[in-house]
MARLUM-475566 format. One record per atom (N, C-alpha, C): x, y, z; residue number from 1; residue in three letters; atom name. Coordinates in Angstrom, 1 decimal, decimal comma, padded with zeros to 4 digits, always signed. Each point is the difference from the previous one (the first is absolute). Example, Ala and Ser with C-alpha at 12.3 -4.5 7.8 and 13.67 -1.06 7.14 Angstrom:
2
<node><xx>+013,2</xx><yy>-005,7</yy><zz>+007,8</zz><resi>1</resi><resn>ala</resn><name>N</name></node>
<node><xx>-000,9</xx><yy>+001,2</yy><zz>+000,0</zz><resi>1</resi><resn>ala</resn><name>CA</name></node>
<node><xx>+000,9</xx><yy>+001,2</yy><zz>+000,0</zz><resi>1</resi><resn>ala</resn><name>C</name></node>
<node><xx>-000,4</xx><yy>+001,1</yy><zz>-000,7</zz><resi>2</resi><resn>ser</resn><name>N</name></node>
<node><xx>+000,9</xx><yy>+001,1</yy><zz>+000,0</zz><resi>2</resi><resn>ser</resn><name>CA</name></node>
<node><xx>-000,8</xx><yy>+001,1</yy><zz>+000,8</zz><resi>2</resi><resn>ser</resn><name>C</name></node>
// end
This chain:
58
<node><xx>+000,8</xx><yy>-001,1</yy><zz>+000,0</zz><resi>1</resi><resn>met</resn><name>N</name></node>
<node><xx>-000,8</xx><yy>+001,2</yy><zz>+000,1</zz><resi>1</resi><resn>met</resn><name>CA</name></node>
<node><xx>+000,8</xx><yy>+001,2</yy><zz>-000,1</zz><resi>1</resi><resn>met</resn><name>C</name></node>
<node><xx>+001,2</xx><yy>+000,0</yy><zz>+000,7</zz><resi>2</resi><resn>val</resn><name>N</name></node>
<node><xx>+000,9</xx><yy>+001,1</yy><zz>+000,2</zz><resi>2</resi><resn>val</resn><name>CA</name></node>
<node><xx>+000,8</xx><yy>-000,1</yy><zz>-001,5</zz><resi>2</resi><resn>val</resn><name>C</name></node>
<node><xx>+000,2</xx><yy>-000,9</yy><zz>-000,4</zz><resi>3</resi><resn>arg</resn><name>N</name></node>
<node><xx>+000,9</xx><yy>+000,1</yy><zz>-001,3</zz><resi>3</resi><resn>arg</resn><name>CA</name></node>
<node><xx>-000,8</xx><yy>+000,5</yy><zz>-000,8</zz><resi>3</resi><resn>arg</resn><name>C</name></node>
<node><xx>-001,5</xx><yy>-000,5</yy><zz>-000,5</zz><resi>4</resi><resn>thr</resn><name>N</name></node>
<node><xx>-000,8</xx><yy>+000,7</yy><zz>-000,8</zz><resi>4</resi><resn>thr</resn><name>CA</name></node>
<node><xx>-000,2</xx><yy>+001,4</yy><zz>+000,0</zz><resi>4</resi><resn>thr</resn><name>C</name></node>
<node><xx>-000,2</xx><yy>+000,3</yy><zz>+001,3</zz><resi>5</resi><resn>lys</resn><name>N</name></node>
<node><xx>+000,2</xx><yy>+001,6</yy><zz>+000,2</zz><resi>5</resi><resn>lys</resn><name>CA</name></node>
<node><xx>+001,0</xx><yy>+000,7</yy><zz>-000,5</zz><resi>5</resi><resn>lys</resn><name>C</name></node>
<node><xx>+001,1</xx><yy>-000,4</yy><zz>+000,3</zz><resi>6</resi><resn>thr</resn><name>N</name></node>
<node><xx>+001,2</xx><yy>+000,6</yy><zz>-000,5</zz><resi>6</resi><resn>thr</resn><name>CA</name></node>
<node><xx>+000,2</xx><yy>+000,1</yy><zz>-001,2</zz><resi>6</resi><resn>thr</resn><name>C</name></node>
<node><xx>-000,5</xx><yy>-001,2</yy><zz>-000,9</zz><resi>7</resi><resn>ile</resn><name>N</name></node>
<node><xx>+000,2</xx><yy>+000,1</yy><zz>-001,1</zz><resi>7</resi><resn>ile</resn><name>CA</name></node>
<node><xx>-000,9</xx><yy>+001,0</yy><zz>-000,8</zz><resi>7</resi><resn>ile</resn><name>C</name></node>
<node><xx>-001,2</xx><yy>+000,1</yy><zz>+000,7</zz><resi>8</resi><resn>leu</resn><name>N</name></node>
<node><xx>-001,0</xx><yy>+000,8</yy><zz>-000,7</zz><resi>8</resi><resn>leu</resn><name>CA</name></node>
<node><xx>+000,5</xx><yy>+001,5</yy><zz>+000,3</zz><resi>8</resi><resn>leu</resn><name>C</name></node>
<node><xx>+000,4</xx><yy>+000,3</yy><zz>+001,0</zz><resi>9</resi><resn>ile</resn><name>N</name></node>
<node><xx>+000,5</xx><yy>+001,4</yy><zz>+000,7</zz><resi>9</resi><resn>ile</resn><name>CA</name></node>
<node><xx>+001,3</xx><yy>+000,3</yy><zz>-001,4</zz><resi>9</resi><resn>ile</resn><name>C</name></node>
<node><xx>+001,0</xx><yy>-001,0</yy><zz>-000,1</zz><resi>10</resi><resn>ala</resn><name>N</name></node>
<node><xx>+001,0</xx><yy>+000,3</yy><zz>-001,0</zz><resi>10</resi><resn>ala</resn><name>CA</name></node>
<node><xx>-000,6</xx><yy>+000,3</yy><zz>-001,2</zz><resi>10</resi><resn>ala</resn><name>C</name></node>
<node><xx>-000,6</xx><yy>-000,9</yy><zz>-000,6</zz><resi>11</resi><resn>ile</resn><name>N</name></node>
<node><xx>-000,9</xx><yy>+000,4</yy><zz>-001,1</zz><resi>11</resi><resn>ile</resn><name>CA</name></node>
<node><xx>-000,6</xx><yy>+001,2</yy><zz>-000,3</zz><resi>11</resi><resn>ile</resn><name>C</name></node>
<node><xx>-000,9</xx><yy>+000,5</yy><zz>+001,4</zz><resi>12</resi><resn>ala</resn><name>N</name></node>
<node><xx>-000,7</xx><yy>+001,3</yy><zz>-000,4</zz><resi>12</resi><resn>ala</resn><name>CA</name></node>
<node><xx>+001,1</xx><yy>+001,1</yy><zz>+000,2</zz><resi>12</resi><resn>ala</resn><name>C</name></node>
<node><xx>+001,2</xx><yy>-000,1</yy><zz>+000,5</zz><resi>13</resi><resn>thr</resn><name>N</name></node>
<node><xx>+001,1</xx><yy>+001,0</yy><zz>+000,2</zz><resi>13</resi><resn>thr</resn><name>CA</name></node>
<node><xx>+000,7</xx><yy>+000,2</yy><zz>-001,6</zz><resi>13</resi><resn>thr</resn><name>C</name></node>
<node><xx>+000,1</xx><yy>-001,1</yy><zz>-000,6</zz><resi>14</resi><resn>ile</resn><name>N</name></node>
<node><xx>+000,8</xx><yy>-000,2</yy><zz>-001,3</zz><resi>14</resi><resn>ile</resn><name>CA</name></node>
<node><xx>-001,0</xx><yy>+000,8</yy><zz>-000,9</zz><resi>14</resi><resn>ile</resn><name>C</name></node>
<node><xx>-001,4</xx><yy>-000,4</yy><zz>+000,1</zz><resi>15</resi><resn>leu</resn><name>N</name></node>
<node><xx>-000,9</xx><yy>+000,8</yy><zz>-000,9</zz><resi>15</resi><resn>leu</resn><name>CA</name></node>
<node><xx>-000,1</xx><yy>+001,4</yy><zz>+000,3</zz><resi>15</resi><resn>leu</resn><name>C</name></node>
<node><xx>-000,2</xx><yy>+000,3</yy><zz>+001,1</zz><resi>16</resi><resn>ala</resn><name>N</name></node>
<node><xx>+000,1</xx><yy>+001,5</yy><zz>+000,4</zz><resi>16</resi><resn>ala</resn><name>CA</name></node>
<node><xx>+001,3</xx><yy>+000,7</yy><zz>-000,5</zz><resi>16</resi><resn>ala</resn><name>C</name></node>
<node><xx>+001,0</xx><yy>-000,6</yy><zz>+000,1</zz><resi>17</resi><resn>ala</resn><name>N</name></node>
<node><xx>+001,1</xx><yy>+000,7</yy><zz>-000,6</zz><resi>17</resi><resn>ala</resn><name>CA</name></node>
<node><xx>+000,1</xx><yy>+000,0</yy><zz>-001,3</zz><resi>17</resi><resn>ala</resn><name>C</name></node>
<node><xx>-000,2</xx><yy>-000,8</yy><zz>-000,6</zz><resi>18</resi><resn>gly</resn><name>N</name></node>
<node><xx>+000,0</xx><yy>-000,1</yy><zz>-001,7</zz><resi>18</resi><resn>gly</resn><name>CA</name></node>
<node><xx>-001,0</xx><yy>+000,9</yy><zz>-000,5</zz><resi>18</resi><resn>gly</resn><name>C</name></node>
<node><xx>-001,2</xx><yy>+000,2</yy><zz>+000,7</zz><resi>19</resi><resn>ser</resn><name>N</name></node>
<node><xx>-001,0</xx><yy>+001,0</yy><zz>-000,6</zz><resi>19</resi><resn>ser</resn><name>CA</name></node>
<node><xx>+000,4</xx><yy>+001,3</yy><zz>+000,4</zz><resi>19</resi><resn>ser</resn><name>C</name></node>
<node><xx>+000,6</xx><yy>+000,4</yy><zz>+001,0</zz><resi>20</resi><resn>ala</resn><name>N</name></node>
<node><xx>+000,4</xx><yy>+001,2</yy><zz>+000,1</zz><resi>20</resi><resn>ala</resn><name>CA</name></node>
<node><xx>+001,3</xx><yy>+000,3</yy><zz>-000,9</zz><resi>20</resi><resn>ala</resn><name>C</name></node>
<node><xx>+001,1</xx><yy>-000,9</yy><zz>-000,2</zz><resi>21</resi><resn>gly</resn><name>N</name></node>
<node><xx>+000,8</xx><yy>+000,4</yy><zz>-000,8</zz><resi>21</resi><resn>gly</resn><name>CA</name></node>
<node><xx>-000,4</xx><yy>+000,4</yy><zz>-001,5</zz><resi>21</resi><resn>gly</resn><name>C</name></node>
<node><xx>-000,9</xx><yy>-001,0</yy><zz>-000,6</zz><resi>22</resi><resn>ile</resn><name>N</name></node>
<node><xx>-000,7</xx><yy>+000,2</yy><zz>-001,3</zz><resi>22</resi><resn>ile</resn><name>CA</name></node>
<node><xx>-000,8</xx><yy>+001,4</yy><zz>+000,1</zz><resi>22</resi><resn>ile</resn><name>C</name></node>
<node><xx>-000,4</xx><yy>+000,4</yy><zz>+001,3</zz><resi>23</resi><resn>trp</resn><name>N</name></node>
<node><xx>-000,8</xx><yy>+001,3</yy><zz>-000,3</zz><resi>23</resi><resn>trp</resn><name>CA</name></node>
<node><xx>+001,1</xx><yy>+001,0</yy><zz>-000,1</zz><resi>23</resi><resn>trp</resn><name>C</name></node>
<node><xx>+001,0</xx><yy>+000,0</yy><zz>+000,7</zz><resi>24</resi><resn>leu</resn><name>N</name></node>
<node><xx>+001,1</xx><yy>+000,9</yy><zz>+000,0</zz><resi>24</resi><resn>leu</resn><name>CA</name></node>
<node><xx>+000,9</xx><yy>+000,4</yy><zz>-001,4</zz><resi>24</resi><resn>leu</resn><name>C</name></node>
<node><xx>-000,2</xx><yy>-001,4</yy><zz>-000,6</zz><resi>25</resi><resn>leu</resn><name>N</name></node>
<node><xx>+000,8</xx><yy>+000,1</yy><zz>-001,2</zz><resi>25</resi><resn>leu</resn><name>CA</name></node>
<node><xx>-000,7</xx><yy>+000,5</yy><zz>-001,1</zz><resi>25</resi><resn>leu</resn><name>C</name></node>
<node><xx>-001,4</xx><yy>-000,2</yy><zz>+000,0</zz><resi>26</resi><resn>ile</resn><name>N</name></node>
<node><xx>-000,9</xx><yy>+000,6</yy><zz>-000,9</zz><resi>26</resi><resn>ile</resn><name>CA</name></node>
<node><xx>-000,3</xx><yy>+001,4</yy><zz>+000,3</zz><resi>26</resi><resn>ile</resn><name>C</name></node>
<node><xx>+000,0</xx><yy>+000,5</yy><zz>+001,1</zz><resi>27</resi><resn>ser</resn><name>N</name></node>
<node><xx>-000,2</xx><yy>+001,5</yy><zz>+000,1</zz><resi>27</resi><resn>ser</resn><name>CA</name></node>
<node><xx>+001,2</xx><yy>+000,8</yy><zz>-000,3</zz><resi>27</resi><resn>ser</resn><name>C</name></node>
<node><xx>+001,4</xx><yy>-000,6</yy><zz>+000,1</zz><resi>28</resi><resn>glu</resn><name>N</name></node>
<node><xx>+001,5</xx><yy>+000,5</yy><zz>-000,2</zz><resi>28</resi><resn>glu</resn><name>CA</name></node>
<node><xx>-000,1</xx><yy>+000,1</yy><zz>-001,6</zz><resi>28</resi><resn>glu</resn><name>C</name></node>
<node><xx>-000,5</xx><yy>-001,1</yy><zz>-000,8</zz><resi>29</resi><resn>gln</resn><name>N</name></node>
<node><xx>-000,1</xx><yy>+000,2</yy><zz>-001,2</zz><resi>29</resi><resn>gln</resn><name>CA</name></node>
<node><xx>-000,9</xx><yy>+001,0</yy><zz>-000,5</zz><resi>29</resi><resn>gln</resn><name>C</name></node>
<node><xx>-001,0</xx><yy>+000,2</yy><zz>+000,5</zz><resi>30</resi><resn>gln</resn><name>N</name></node>
<node><xx>-001,2</xx><yy>+001,1</yy><zz>-000,5</zz><resi>30</resi><resn>gln</resn><name>CA</name></node>
<node><xx>+000,7</xx><yy>+001,2</yy><zz>+000,3</zz><resi>30</resi><resn>gln</resn><name>C</name></node>
<node><xx>+000,6</xx><yy>+000,7</yy><zz>+001,2</zz><resi>31</resi><resn>glu</resn><name>N</name></node>
<node><xx>+000,8</xx><yy>+001,1</yy><zz>+000,3</zz><resi>31</resi><resn>glu</resn><name>CA</name></node>
<node><xx>+001,3</xx><yy>+000,1</yy><zz>-001,1</zz><resi>31</resi><resn>glu</resn><name>C</name></node>
<node><xx>+000,5</xx><yy>-001,3</yy><zz>-000,2</zz><resi>32</resi><resn>ala</resn><name>N</name></node>
<node><xx>+000,9</xx><yy>+000,3</yy><zz>-000,9</zz><resi>32</resi><resn>ala</resn><name>CA</name></node>
<node><xx>-000,5</xx><yy>+000,6</yy><zz>-001,4</zz><resi>32</resi><resn>ala</resn><name>C</name></node>
<node><xx>-001,0</xx><yy>-000,6</yy><zz>-000,5</zz><resi>33</resi><resn>gln</resn><name>N</name></node>
<node><xx>-000,7</xx><yy>+000,3</yy><zz>-001,0</zz><resi>33</resi><resn>gln</resn><name>CA</name></node>
<node><xx>-000,5</xx><yy>+001,4</yy><zz>-000,1</zz><resi>33</resi><resn>gln</resn><name>C</name></node>
<node><xx>-000,3</xx><yy>+000,6</yy><zz>+001,1</zz><resi>34</resi><resn>glu</resn><name>N</name></node>
<node><xx>-000,5</xx><yy>+001,3</yy><zz>+000,1</zz><resi>34</resi><resn>glu</resn><name>CA</name></node>
<node><xx>+001,0</xx><yy>+001,0</yy><zz>-000,3</zz><resi>34</resi><resn>glu</resn><name>C</name></node>
<node><xx>+001,2</xx><yy>-000,5</yy><zz>+001,1</zz><resi>35</resi><resn>arg</resn><name>N</name></node>
<node><xx>+001,2</xx><yy>+001,0</yy><zz>+000,0</zz><resi>35</resi><resn>arg</resn><name>CA</name></node>
<node><xx>+000,6</xx><yy>+000,0</yy><zz>-001,5</zz><resi>35</resi><resn>arg</resn><name>C</name></node>
<node><xx>+000,0</xx><yy>-001,0</yy><zz>-000,9</zz><resi>36</resi><resn>arg</resn><name>N</name></node>
<node><xx>+000,5</xx><yy>-000,2</yy><zz>-001,1</zz><resi>36</resi><resn>arg</resn><name>CA</name></node>
<node><xx>-000,7</xx><yy>+000,9</yy><zz>-001,2</zz><resi>36</resi><resn>arg</resn><name>C</name></node>
<node><xx>-001,4</xx><yy>+000,3</yy><zz>+000,1</zz><resi>37</resi><resn>ala</resn><name>N</name></node>
<node><xx>-000,9</xx><yy>+000,6</yy><zz>-000,7</zz><resi>37</resi><resn>ala</resn><name>CA</name></node>
<node><xx>+000,1</xx><yy>+001,3</yy><zz>+000,3</zz><resi>37</resi><resn>ala</resn><name>C</name></node>
<node><xx>+000,2</xx><yy>+000,6</yy><zz>+001,2</zz><resi>38</resi><resn>lys</resn><name>N</name></node>
<node><xx>+000,1</xx><yy>+001,3</yy><zz>+000,5</zz><resi>38</resi><resn>lys</resn><name>CA</name></node>
<node><xx>+001,4</xx><yy>+000,5</yy><zz>-000,4</zz><resi>38</resi><resn>lys</resn><name>C</name></node>
<node><xx>+001,2</xx><yy>-000,8</yy><zz>+000,0</zz><resi>39</resi><resn>phe</resn><name>N</name></node>
<node><xx>+001,4</xx><yy>+000,4</yy><zz>-000,6</zz><resi>39</resi><resn>phe</resn><name>CA</name></node>
<node><xx>+000,0</xx><yy>+000,2</yy><zz>-001,4</zz><resi>39</resi><resn>phe</resn><name>C</name></node>
<node><xx>-000,4</xx><yy>-000,9</yy><zz>-000,9</zz><resi>40</resi><resn>phe</resn><name>N</name></node>
<node><xx>-000,4</xx><yy>-000,1</yy><zz>-001,5</zz><resi>40</resi><resn>phe</resn><name>CA</name></node>
<node><xx>-001,0</xx><yy>+001,0</yy><zz>-000,3</zz><resi>40</resi><resn>phe</resn><name>C</name></node>
<node><xx>-000,9</xx><yy>+000,2</yy><zz>+000,6</zz><resi>41</resi><resn>gly</resn><name>N</name></node>
<node><xx>-001,0</xx><yy>+000,7</yy><zz>-000,4</zz><resi>41</resi><resn>gly</resn><name>CA</name></node>
<node><xx>-001,0</xx><yy>-000,7</yy><zz>-000,8</zz><resi>41</resi><resn>gly</resn><name>C</name></node>
<node><xx>-001,3</xx><yy>+000,5</yy><zz>-000,1</zz><resi>42</resi><resn>ser</resn><name>N</name></node>
<node><xx>-000,8</xx><yy>-000,9</yy><zz>-001,0</zz><resi>42</resi><resn>ser</resn><name>CA</name></node>
<node><xx>+000,0</xx><yy>+000,7</yy><zz>-001,6</zz><resi>42</resi><resn>ser</resn><name>C</name></node>
<node><xx>-000,4</xx><yy>-000,7</yy><zz>-000,8</zz><resi>43</resi><resn>ser</resn><name>N</name></node>
<node><xx>+000,1</xx><yy>+000,4</yy><zz>-001,5</zz><resi>43</resi><resn>ser</resn><name>CA</name></node>
<node><xx>-001,3</xx><yy>+001,1</yy><zz>-000,1</zz><resi>43</resi><resn>ser</resn><name>C</name></node>
<node><xx>-001,0</xx><yy>-000,1</yy><zz>+000,8</zz><resi>44</resi><resn>ser</resn><name>N</name></node>
<node><xx>-001,2</xx><yy>+000,7</yy><zz>-000,1</zz><resi>44</resi><resn>ser</resn><name>CA</name></node>
<node><xx>+000,3</xx><yy>+001,4</yy><zz>+000,2</zz><resi>44</resi><resn>ser</resn><name>C</name></node>
<node><xx>+001,0</xx><yy>+000,4</yy><zz>+000,6</zz><resi>45</resi><resn>asp</resn><name>N</name></node>
<node><xx>+000,4</xx><yy>+001,2</yy><zz>+000,5</zz><resi>45</resi><resn>asp</resn><name>CA</name></node>
<node><xx>+000,3</xx><yy>+000,9</yy><zz>-001,1</zz><resi>45</resi><resn>asp</resn><name>C</name></node>
<node><xx>+000,6</xx><yy>-000,5</yy><zz>-001,2</zz><resi>46</resi><resn>his</resn><name>N</name></node>
<node><xx>+000,4</xx><yy>+000,4</yy><zz>-001,2</zz><resi>46</resi><resn>his</resn><name>CA</name></node>
<node><xx>-000,5</xx><yy>-000,6</yy><zz>-001,1</zz><resi>46</resi><resn>his</resn><name>C</name></node>
<node><xx>-001,2</xx><yy>+000,1</yy><zz>-000,5</zz><resi>47</resi><resn>pro</resn><name>N</name></node>
<node><xx>-000,4</xx><yy>-001,2</yy><zz>-001,0</zz><resi>47</resi><resn>pro</resn><name>CA</name></node>
<node><xx>+000,6</xx><yy>+000,6</yy><zz>-001,5</zz><resi>47</resi><resn>pro</resn><name>C</name></node>
<node><xx>-000,1</xx><yy>-000,8</yy><zz>-000,8</zz><resi>48</resi><resn>thr</resn><name>N</name></node>
<node><xx>+000,4</xx><yy>+000,2</yy><zz>-001,3</zz><resi>48</resi><resn>thr</resn><name>CA</name></node>
<node><xx>-001,0</xx><yy>-000,2</yy><zz>-000,9</zz><resi>48</resi><resn>thr</resn><name>C</name></node>
<node><xx>-000,1</xx><yy>+000,3</yy><zz>-001,1</zz><resi>49</resi><resn>ser</resn><name>N</name></node>
<node><xx>-001,2</xx><yy>-000,4</yy><zz>-001,1</zz><resi>49</resi><resn>ser</resn><name>CA</name></node>
<node><xx>+000,8</xx><yy>-000,6</yy><zz>-001,3</zz><resi>49</resi><resn>ser</resn><name>C</name></node>
<node><xx>-000,3</xx><yy>-001,0</yy><zz>-000,3</zz><resi>50</resi><resn>gly</resn><name>N</name></node>
<node><xx>+000,4</xx><yy>-001,0</yy><zz>-001,1</zz><resi>50</resi><resn>gly</resn><name>CA</name></node>
<node><xx>+001,5</xx><yy>+000,0</yy><zz>-000,1</zz><resi>50</resi><resn>gly</resn><name>C</name></node>
<node><xx>+000,6</xx><yy>-000,1</yy><zz>+000,9</zz><resi>51</resi><resn>gly</resn><name>N</name></node>
<node><xx>+001,3</xx><yy>-000,6</yy><zz>+000,3</zz><resi>51</resi><resn>gly</resn><name>CA</name></node>
<node><xx>+000,9</xx><yy>+001,4</yy><zz>-000,3</zz><resi>51</resi><resn>gly</resn><name>C</name></node>
<node><xx>-000,6</xx><yy>+001,2</yy><zz>-000,1</zz><resi>52</resi><resn>glu</resn><name>N</name></node>
<node><xx>+000,9</xx><yy>+001,2</yy><zz>-000,5</zz><resi>52</resi><resn>glu</resn><name>CA</name></node>
<node><xx>+001,0</xx><yy>+000,3</yy><zz>+001,4</zz><resi>52</resi><resn>glu</resn><name>C</name></node>
<node><xx>+000,9</xx><yy>+000,8</yy><zz>-000,3</zz><resi>53</resi><resn>lys</resn><name>N</name></node>
<node><xx>+000,9</xx><yy>+000,3</yy><zz>+000,9</zz><resi>53</resi><resn>lys</resn><name>CA</name></node>
<node><xx>-000,5</xx><yy>+001,1</yy><zz>+001,0</zz><resi>53</resi><resn>lys</resn><name>C</name></node>
<node><xx>+000,1</xx><yy>+000,4</yy><zz>+000,8</zz><resi>54</resi><resn>met</resn><name>N</name></node>
<node><xx>-000,6</xx><yy>+001,1</yy><zz>+000,9</zz><resi>54</resi><resn>met</resn><name>CA</name></node>
<node><xx>+001,0</xx><yy>+001,1</yy><zz>-000,3</zz><resi>54</resi><resn>met</resn><name>C</name></node>
<node><xx>-000,7</xx><yy>+001,3</yy><zz>+000,1</zz><resi>55</resi><resn>lys</resn><name>N</name></node>
<node><xx>+000,8</xx><yy>+001,3</yy><zz>-000,5</zz><resi>55</resi><resn>lys</resn><name>CA</name></node>
<node><xx>+000,3</xx><yy>+000,5</yy><zz>+001,4</zz><resi>55</resi><resn>lys</resn><name>C</name></node>
<node><xx>+001,3</xx><yy>+000,5</yy><zz>+000,2</zz><resi>56</resi><resn>val</resn><name>N</name></node>
<node><xx>-000,1</xx><yy>+000,6</yy><zz>+001,4</zz><resi>56</resi><resn>val</resn><name>CA</name></node>
<node><xx>+000,0</xx><yy>+001,4</yy><zz>-000,3</zz><resi>56</resi><resn>val</resn><name>C</name></node>
<node><xx>-000,7</xx><yy>+000,5</yy><zz>+001,0</zz><resi>57</resi><resn>glu</resn><name>N</name></node>
<node><xx>-000,3</xx><yy>+001,4</yy><zz>+000,2</zz><resi>57</resi><resn>glu</resn><name>CA</name></node>
<node><xx>+000,7</xx><yy>+000,7</yy><zz>+001,1</zz><resi>57</resi><resn>glu</resn><name>C</name></node>
<node><xx>+000,8</xx><yy>+001,0</yy><zz>-000,7</zz><resi>58</resi><resn>trp</resn><name>N</name></node>
<node><xx>+001,0</xx><yy>+001,0</yy><zz>+001,0</zz><resi>58</resi><resn>trp</resn><name>CA</name></node>
<node><xx>-000,7</xx><yy>+001,0</yy><zz>+000,4</zz><resi>58</resi><resn>trp</resn><name>C</name></node>
// end
């Protein structure tokens, strides 16, 4: 009985740690993607039409 409880507690601990690790990994990837988009900017900021190069206005 004690052995069964110990095994169940160990399994529950491993599952909890694994799910927390996966959650942290996913959230870190989302943050990295947001930082990357913010750093490089989005193409919708400076749209072009028909593949034409943008004209720089001074």
